[in-house]
C-alpha positions in Angstrom: 177.6 87.2 161.7 178.8 89.1 158.6 176.2 89.5 155.8 178.5 88.0 153.3 179.1 84.8 155.3 175.2 84.6 155.9 174.8 84.7 152.0 177.4 82.0 151.5 176.0 79.7 154.1 172.5 80.2 152.8 173.7 79.3 149.2 175.5 76.2 150.5 172.5 75.1 152.6 170.1 75.4 149.8 172.5 73.7 147.3 172.8 70.8 149.9 168.9 70.7 150.1 168.7 70.5 146.3 171.3 67.6 146.3 169.3 65.8 149.2 166.2 66.1 147.2 168.0 64.6 144.1 169.1 61.6 146.3 165.6 61.3 147.8 163.8 61.1 144.4 166.4 58.7 142.8 166.8 56.3 145.8 165.3 52.8 145.3 165.3 53.4 141.5 167.2 51.5 138.9 170.0 53.9 138.1 171.2 51.8 135.1 167.7 52.0 133.5 167.6 55.9 134.2 171.1 56.0 132.4 170.1 53.6 129.5 167.0 55.8 129.0 169.1 58.8 128.8 171.5 57.3 126.3 168.8 56.2 124.1 167.3 59.7 123.7 166.9 61.2 120.4 169.2 64.4 120.9 167.8 66.1 117.8 164.7 67.1 119.9 166.8 68.2 122.7 168.9 70.5 120.5 165.7 71.9 119.1 164.5 72.5 122.7 167.9 74.3 123.3 167.4 76.3 120.1 163.9 77.3 121.5 165.6 78.5 124.6 168.3 80.5 122.8 165.5 82.2 120.7 163.4 83.0 123.7 166.4 84.6 125.4 167.0 86.8 122.2 163.2 87.8 122.4 163.7 88.6 126.2 166.5 91.1 125.3 164.5 92.7 122.6 161.5 92.9 125.0 163.7 94.5 127.9 164.9 97.1 125.3 161.4 98.2 124.8 161.2 98.9 128.6 164.5 100.6 128.5 163.6 102.7 125.5 160.2 103.8 127.2 162.6 105.3 129.9 164.5 107.5 127.3 167.6 105.3 127.4 169.1 103.0 124.9 171.2 99.8 124.7 172.4 97.7 121.9 170.5 94.5 121.5 173.6 92.3 121.6 174.7 94.1 124.9 171.3 93.6 126.4 171.4 89.9 125.5 174.8 89.4 127.0 173.5 91.0 130.1 170.5 88.7 130.2 172.6 85.6 129.9 175.3 86.6 132.5 172.3 87.2 134.8 171.1 83.6 134.1 174.6 82.4 134.7 174.9 84.1 138.0 171.5 82.6 139.0 172.9 79.2 138.6 175.5 80.0 141.4 173.3 82.1 143.6 169.5 82.2 143.4 168.0 85.7 142.8 171.5 87.1 142.0 170.7 87.1 138.2 168.5 90.2 138.3 171.1 92.2 140.1 173.9 90.9 138.0 172.2 91.7 134.6 171.2 95.2 135.8 174.8 95.9 137.1 176.3 94.5 133.9 173.9 96.4 131.5 174.5 99.7 133.4 178.3 99.1 133.3 178.2 98.7 129.4 175.5 100.9 128.4 175.5 103.7 130.8 171.7 103.3 131.9 171.3 104.0 135.6 171.2 100.8 137.7 168.0 101.8 139.5 166.1 102.5 136.3 167.2 99.1 135.0 166.1 97.4 138.4 162.7 98.9 138.0 162.3 97.5 134.4 163.3 94.2 135.5 160.9 94.2 138.3 158.0 95.4 135.8 159.2 92.4 133.5 159.1 90.0 136.3 155.6 91.3 137.3 154.3 90.9 133.9 155.8 87.3 133.6 154.3 86.5 137.0 150.7 87.7 135.5 151.3 85.3 132.5 152.3 82.4 134.6 149.3 82.9 137.0 147.1 83.1 133.8 148.7 79.7 132.7 148.1 78.2 136.0 144.4 79.3 135.9 143.9 77.8 132.5 145.7 74.7 133.5 143.6 74.3 136.6 140.3 74.6 134.5 141.5 72.2 131.8 143.1 69.8 134.1 140.9 70.2 137.1 140.4 66.5 138.1 144.1 65.5 137.5 145.2 68.4 139.8 142.6 67.8 142.5 143.7 64.2 142.9 147.4 65.4 142.8 146.9 67.9 145.6 144.5 65.6 147.5 147.2 62.9 147.7 150.3 65.0 148.1 149.3 68.0 150.0 145.9 68.0 151.6 145.7 64.5 152.8 149.3 64.5 154.4 148.5 67.9 156.1 145.2 66.6 157.5 146.8 63.3 158.8 149.7 65.1 160.4 147.5 67.6 162.3 144.6 65.3 163.1 144.3 65.2 166.9 147.4 67.4 167.3 146.3 70.8 168.2 149.8 71.7 169.2 151.0 71.7 165.6 148.4 74.2 164.6 149.5 76.3 167.7 153.1 76.1 166.6 152.2 77.3 163.1 150.3 80.2 164.7 153.4 81.2 166.8 155.6 80.9 163.8 153.4 83.3 161.9 153.5 85.8 164.8 157.2 85.4 164.9 157.5 86.2 161.3 155.1 89.2 161.7 157.3 90.4 164.7 160.5 90.3 162.8 159.0 92.2 159.9 158.0 94.9 162.4 161.5 94.9 163.8 163.0 95.2 160.4 160.8 98.1 159.3 161.4 99.8 162.6 165.2 99.7 162.4 165.0 100.9 158.7 162.9 104.0 159.8 165.6 104.9 162.4 168.5 104.9 160.1 170.3 108.1 159.3 168.9 110.7 156.9 171.6 110.1 154.2 170.5 106.4 154.1 167.0 107.4 153.8 167.6 109.9 150.9 169.8 107.2 149.1 166.8 104.7 149.4 164.4 107.4 148.3 166.5 108.0 145.2 166.7 104.3 144.3 163.0 103.9 145.1 162.1 106.8 142.6 164.1 105.2 139.9 162.5 101.8 140.8 159.0 103.3 140.5 160.0 105.0 137.1 161.0 101.6 136.0 157.8 100.0 137.0 156.0 102.9 135.1 158.0 101.7 132.0 155.0 99.1 131.4 152.5 101.8 130.9 155.0 104.0 128.9 156.0 101.4 126.2 155.2 103.0 122.9 154.8 99.7 121.1 152.6 97.7 123.4 151.3 95.4 120.8 155.0 94.5 120.1 155.7 93.9 123.7 152.8 91.7 124.1 153.9 89.9 120.8 157.3 89.3 122.4 155.7 87.9 125.4 153.6 85.6 123.9 156.4 84.1 121.8 158.7 83.9 124.9 156.1 81.9 126.7 155.5 79.9 123.5 159.2 79.1 123.2 159.1 78.2 126.9 156.4 75.7 126.1 158.4 74.2 123.3 161.5 73.8 125.6 159.3 71.4 127.6 157.3 69.9 125.0 159.9 69.0 122.4 161.8 67.0 125.0 159.0 64.7 125.2 159.8 63.2 121.9 163.4 62.6 122.9 162.3 59.6 124.9 160.0 56.7 123.7 158.2 56.7 127.2 157.1 60.3 126.9 156.7 60.8 123.1 153.0 60.1 123.3 152.3 62.9 125.7 150.1 65.6 124.3 149.8 69.4 124.4 148.0 69.5 127.6 150.8 67.5 129.3 153.2 70.0 127.9 151.3 72.9 129.6 150.9 71.2 132.7 154.5 70.3 133.0 155.6 74.0 132.1 153.4 75.3 135.0 154.7 72.8 137.4 158.2 73.1 136.2 158.0 76.8 136.6 156.9 76.5 140.2 159.7 74.0 141.0 162.2 76.6 139.8 160.8 79.4 142.1 162.5 77.5 145.2 165.7 79.2 146.3 167.8 76.3 145.2 170.7 77.0 142.7 169.6 76.3 139.3 166.4 74.7 140.5 168.4 71.5 141.1 166.3 69.0 143.0 163.0 71.0 143.3 162.5 71.0 139.5 163.2 67.4 139.2 160.9 66.4 142.0 158.1 68.4 140.7 158.6 67.0 137.2 158.9 63.5 138.1 155.9 63.6 140.4 153.7 65.2 137.7 154.7 62.5 135.1 154.4 59.6 137.4 151.2 60.6 139.1 149.3 62.6 136.5 150.3 60.8 133.4 151.4 57.4 134.5 154.9 57.5 133.3 157.3 54.9 135.0 159.5 56.4 137.5 162.8 55.8 135.7 161.8 57.3 132.4 160.3 60.3 134.3 163.5 60.8 136.0 165.4 60.5 132.6 163.2 63.2 131.3 163.6 65.4 134.3 167.4 65.2 134.1 167.4 65.6 130.3 165.1 68.7 130.3 167.0 70.3 133.0 170.5 69.5 131.9 170.0 70.8 128.3 168.9 74.1 129.5 171.7 74.3 132.0 174.2 73.6 129.3 172.7 76.4 127.1 172.9 78.7 130.1 176.5 77.9 130.9 177.7 78.1 127.2 175.8 81.2 126.4 176.5 82.8 129.8 180.4 82.2 129.4 180.3 83.4 125.8 178.4 86.6 126.7 180.9 87.3 129.6 183.8 86.9 127.1 182.0 89.2 124.6 181.5 92.0 127.3 185.0 91.7 128.4 186.0 92.1 124.8 183.7 95.3 124.4 185.4 96.7 127.4 188.9 96.2 126.2 188.0 97.6 122.8 186.4 100.6 124.3 189.2 101.3 126.6 191.5 101.4 123.7 189.4 103.9 121.8 189.4 106.1 124.9 193.2 106.2 124.9 194.4 109.3 123.0 197.8 109.5 121.8 199.9 112.3 123.1 201.5 114.6 120.5 205.3 114.1 120.1 207.6 117.0 121.2 210.4 117.6 118.9 213.4 119.1 120.5 215.4 121.6 118.5 219.0 121.1 118.7 
């Protein structure tokens, strides 16, 4: 089966899974009430949430430039921002394509080597993962009782009841784990037996990747990098928290609810579903209903409103960024055309 066909089939499969999850969480609900809650929303708060999202992406571009500069390369802030937004736009269609897209885009328009950019993106992701894990840690400490009840009801109890007296399920899980290990071993064995030219190419890419990872330690203004990161995550928090005030049913929720929802929503987006459709909604609705006692329909309205507002922002800014990059390419092409001197024939 061709790799391209596998990718397309995978995207379609996960998109269908996302749609199935959306159907599952809305079945049995009063759709009219969900829609009415949506229509009654105070969209001023939604616009403020979108504004927070825009500013966070500008700061993300500025922070990425710090990593790029540490590798002795430069890029205009506007070009970096356009690359970031086109990457997010690509992620809506194909999960995990965004990182490759924004590296390829910025490499094309700024001249920075792709492998160096890929390394900086991984370094950025590693740092953001550390930030998320830190938030998860503090959320667990501050909301321990809530989260304990949540995990007991939705994870631990169902698993225990499913495996109780059924040793074959545990055996099946064990064989599945061994199967995964075997496939990993086969994969690395095949890679090691490839031609030397491919190995040298991978080595070059790996060197560039490691240089990019090292960019975290080479950042000249580490304090500014940390300040950008704090503000980026603070704005992510506002994107979640401000939408609370758009709906009467969630307007009373406090600061800790915003932190919990930021963490849970981030985990929902990690799933390889285009745009986090379905998985984000499921996690947010469960969190609001089970942890904070919000009725199902208003919780569903909040999930749709928060998710849709950010999708609209990504689509609009992503399309705008793509057009601006196309315009830049056209202008640079015109500047590279040098007119030929006219030859005057003597009669």
